Structure formats: C-alpha cells, structure tokens
N, C-alpha and C positions, 0 to 999 in steps of 0.2 A: 624162515627156518634155517638154523645152522646145524647141519646134520639132522639129528632127531630132536633137537631142543629148540624151543621158541625163544627168541631173543629180541629185545628192543631197547631203546633208550628214551629218556624223558627230557623234554626241554626244561631249562632252568627258569621256570615260571613259578612265582610264589602263589600258593593257593589263596583265593579271595575270601573263602569262608573263615570265620573266626571260631575258636574252640567254644563249645557250649559252656555256659555259665554253670557253676556248681559241680562240674565234673571232678571227681575225686582223683587225687594223684597217689602213687605208691607211698606208703608210710615208712619213713626212715626213723631209726631209733633216735638219732641225734641230728638235728638240723645243722648243716655246715655254717660256721660263723663267718663273718665278713673277713676278707683278707685283701691286702694290697698286692699280693703276689699275682702274677699272671695266671690265668686259669690253664691248667695243664690238660692236654688232650689225653683221654684215657687210652691206655695201651691195649685194652681189651674191649670186646663188645661192639666193634665198629665194622660195618660192612664196606665193601668196595664202593667207591663213589659211582653213582649212576647205575648201580647194579642191584637195586632193590626192586624186585618184581612185585606185581600186585596179584592177589590171588584169593582164591576161595579156599604123598600121602593119598588117601582115598577120598575122592570127591574134590581134590585140590587141583592145583595147576602146576605146570612145569616151572621149576626155579631156574633163574639165570645163573650161569657160572659165577661164583664169588658172592652170591646172595646170602649164603650161610657158610662162611669160611671156616667155622669151628666144627663142621660136621666131620665125623670120623667113621669110616667103614671098618667093621671088625669081622674078619673072616676067621671063624673059630672051628677048626677041623672041617666038618661037613655042614656047619651051621653058619648063620649070618645074623649079626646084630649091628646096631649103630652106637655111636658114642659122641661125646662132646669134648673138644680140646679146651682145657681150662688153663694150661700153662705149657711151656715148651715141651715138657716131657710127660705130661699127665693128661689122661682121658678119664672122664666120668661116664659110666655106663650103668646098666642094670645088672644086679647080682644074678638074676635067674638065667642070664646068658651063659653063666659059668657053672650051671648046676651039675654038669657031668665031669667037673674037675679036669678040664683039658690040660694037656701038657703045654707049657709056655712055648715050646717049639712048634705047636700046632696053631698058634695064633699069629695072624698077620694084620697089621693096621695100615690103612691107606688114608692119607689126608689129601684134600683138594680134589677128591673124586666127584665127577658129575654123573656119569653113567655107571650102573652096577658092573663090577668086575672089569672096569676099564681103566688101565693105568696110562693116562695120557701125559702130555708134557707138563701139565700143571700139578701133577700128583707127586706125592712122596710116600714111599713104603717103608714101614718100620717093623722090626721084630719086637717082641715084648720081653722086657727084663723081669717084670713081676706083675701079678694082679692080686688085689686085696679086696676081699668082701667085707662088708660091715660086720663087726664082731658079733652082733646079735642076730645076724641073718641065719636062717635055717631052712633046709630043703622041705621041712614039714609045714612051713608057712611061707611059701615062696613069694607071696605078694607083700609081705611085711618086711620093712627095712631093705627094700629092693634097690640097693645101690652098691656099686663097686668102683674101684679105682684101678686104672691100668697104667703102668709105667712103661714108657717106650725105651727101647735099647738105643743108646747113642750110636750115631754113625760118624766116625772121625771126630769123636769128642763132642758132638752136638746132637740135639734132638730136632724139633721142628723149627725151621727158620720162617719168619713172617714173610708172606707174599700176599698179593691181592686175593689169592684163593685159599690161603692158609693163615689163620690168625685165631687167637683164643677168645672165648666169650668171657664175660665177667662173672665171677662167683658172687652170689648175694651174701650179705651179712645175715646173721641168724635172726635179726629183727626186721628184715625187709619184708614188707607185706604188700602185695598187689590186691586191690579191692575186688570183691565179687563182681562178676560181669566184665572185668577187664579183658581186652582182646590181646591174645598172645599168639605166637606162631609155632607150628610144629613142622618138621621136615624129615624126609627119609626116603629110602629106596624100596620100601615095603610093597606088599601086594596091593594091586589096584582095586581088588574087591575080595570079599571074604573067601571065595572058593578058588582064587587064583593060585597058581603054583610057580610063578616067575616074578622076578624083581624088575624094577624100572630105572629110568634116569631119576635124578633127584626131584622130588615133588615137595610142595609146601601147601599149607593151609592155615587159615585163621580160625581159632577157637576161643570161646569165652570161658572164663573161670566160673564154675557153678558153685553156689553156696553149699557148704559142707552139710548143713541140715537137709537140704534138698537131695543131695547125692546119697546120703545115708538113710533116706526114708525107705520104708519096707518095699515100695513099688519100684525102687531103683536098685540099690545094692545092699541096703540094710546094714547089718553089723559087719559086713565084709570090708567096709570102708573104715579105716582106723586113723588114729592120730599119725601124722607123718605122711599122709596121702592127700591129694587134692584131685578134684574132678574138673574136666574141661570138655566142652563139646560145642556143637553148632547145630542150628535148626536145619541147615542145608546138608546135614549128614557128613560133614568133613570129619575125618577120624583117622587115627593111626591104625595100622593093621600088622599082620605077621611080617617080620623083617624090619619093622620100625623100632622094636624094643631097644631101650637104652639111649634113644635119641633125645633131643632137647625139646622142652617147652620153653621157648625164649620170650621173655616179656621185656618191653622197652621202657626206659625211664630217661627222659631228656635226650633221646637219640642214642642211648647206650643200651645194648642188649644184655640181659642177665639170664643165667641158667636158673629158672624158677622151678622147673619140674623135669622129671625123667620119665619117658614113656615106659609104662610098667605093665598094665593089664586092662582088661575090659571084657564085656560079654559080646563076642563077635566083633564085627567091624561095621561101624556106621549104623548100627541098629537104633531105631527110634526109641528114645527114653533110656538108652544105655550109653552114657558118655564114656570117654576114655578116663582111666585112672592113672595118676602120675605120682611118683615119689616126690615129696615136697622138699626141695633141696635146702632151703634155709635151716631146716631142722638138723641137717647133717653138716652144716658149714664148719663148725668147730672140728669135727672129726676129719673132714677133708683137709683142712689147713694143717692140722696136727700131723697127719700122715706125710703130707708134702714137706713140711718143715723138718720132720724127723729124718726123712730121706736125704734132704739137703745136708744136714749136719753129718750124717753117716758118710756121704760122698766126700765131704771136706776132710773128715778124719782119715778116710782111706787114702785120699790123695796125699795128705801130709805124711802118712806112713810110707807110701810108695816112694815119695821124694827123698825121705830120710834114708830109706834102705838103699836107694839108687846112688846117693852121694856118700854112703857109709858114715853118716853123722852119728854122734853119740848124744844121748839125753842125760 
C-alpha cells in the first residue's frame, strides 16, 4: 500500500498465450499504406510504462498513479464531474455537467489527480477560459448529444505540459469502430455504490461494448437509447456511478488508447441488465476538431494584433 492506494509493478515477461484466431480488430476507414519512413510514436493515448494496472469505478479496482493520465477532475461550483484531456488546452466532458450554466469562474480543473480533491505534487490546476456545449444539446433531452468541450486558461502562456501523470488520449476519427463485445476501460472518482455520498481515489474497471439492438430492446432501455449513444457493461457489475459523469470509455488499438465514449447516463449503478450508456465520440469528432481548430486560428489572429499594436506597426 502507498498511502490509500494499491501499487505494484510487473516483470518484463512476454505472455506465453497467443491471441485467439478470428478476433476482430477495430475497423479503420482507410488502412494505412506502406511507408519507408520510421514509425512515429503517437503523442497521445500512451500510459506511463509499467503503470498499467489490472482490474475488474463501482465494482472496479484501484488504479495506479499514471494509469489514466488523461483523466481530468472538474470541480463545478458545488458539483463534481470528470473529463478527458484530448490536447494541451482542451477537455472533453458531458454536457449535462453544465446544465445549471455555471460561471466560468466557478469551475476548476485538476489534471494528474489520484485521490479526490487532493492536489499533490503530480497535479496541475487550471481555471477555465470557456466551455462549449454541443449546439443541438438541450436541457429538455439531457441524455441526447451529451458532450461538451472545456478550454483551459493558460498559465504563463501554456496549458498542460506532458508528464508521466498528465498526457492526452487520442481522439478517434469519425469512422473508427470497435466491434461489439470489445473490452474497454472506464475510470473515475465516483461513488463506490449507488447510495454512497462520498468520492474515492481513482478507480478503474473493464466493460464490454454491448450490441445496440440488445441495449435498445424493450427490457433494457428501449427507445431511450438513440443514435450517437453506445452501451457497455460487465457481468460482474462493473459500472460507472454518480461523480463519474463526463469521464472516458477508453478503447485500445495496437497499444494506443482512444476516447471512444463519454460516461453519460444509466439506470442506477451496477444494476443487473442495466448497462451504462455513453456518448459515442466518433459521431462528434468533426465538431470537436472544428471547435479546437477555430480556437487556434482565433488565438493566432489575436496574437498578431497584439504584436502589431505593441510595435505600433501599420497595415
């Protein structure tokens, strides 16, 4: 035990078992062509070496520090949500976390956090410059289009710097598809059971993607499950709970983690036959990228104007 967290390390021994034949891999829109250039290591979606814990969140296990370096803790006035770092200045979260239209000054984002409300030496705290809800999100249907972007306010001209405990996850392309029954990970500081009233240190759990037809059947969620949502759950009752909203459903492809879902809603926590429902991120990839790209252009233009005024140049 290290404090209140379980930690361990693995020996560098190759597994002796081989992957099962016929296992389907995630479907990419365009297969990468051959290249003579050296393969570049992705700048996103990589966990700290020897920090990948094994686990079964509610019904899950303690995550090691650095196991989910893209996790963001969002303290919104008197409420709490999670989010996922997708670039230096941007967090993806759930729109329903902002239903009460909080002031930006009431929001605090902590990266690198392991225990709830604990700002240790590995954490970085940011104010919020802006938060943007998906244009078609409405409080009258809070489970539909449940996605928001949060822009961090720079500190000394920078947002998040990459460390072993802080790094972005990869955003999926709009055509990335993980097959039904794929195993993915959820993580968060939420309640340990449905009637709990306190938060925890970071927990993780493994869930499987459930076929859409099964989740939208009358005995599960029926017509409440719409396009742009996906369901994931586990027979061992691993599930997200209150306080986990906005956190990631992270699915791996070739050792790289992608933000495939956002923890959104569900009937209770860990109830049999009632899996968690997630916002399907690939459907919103174009919107996410357009908002981030537009923000970068605006920042460049403002910087140019500031420099011009400062040096009293003429156009």
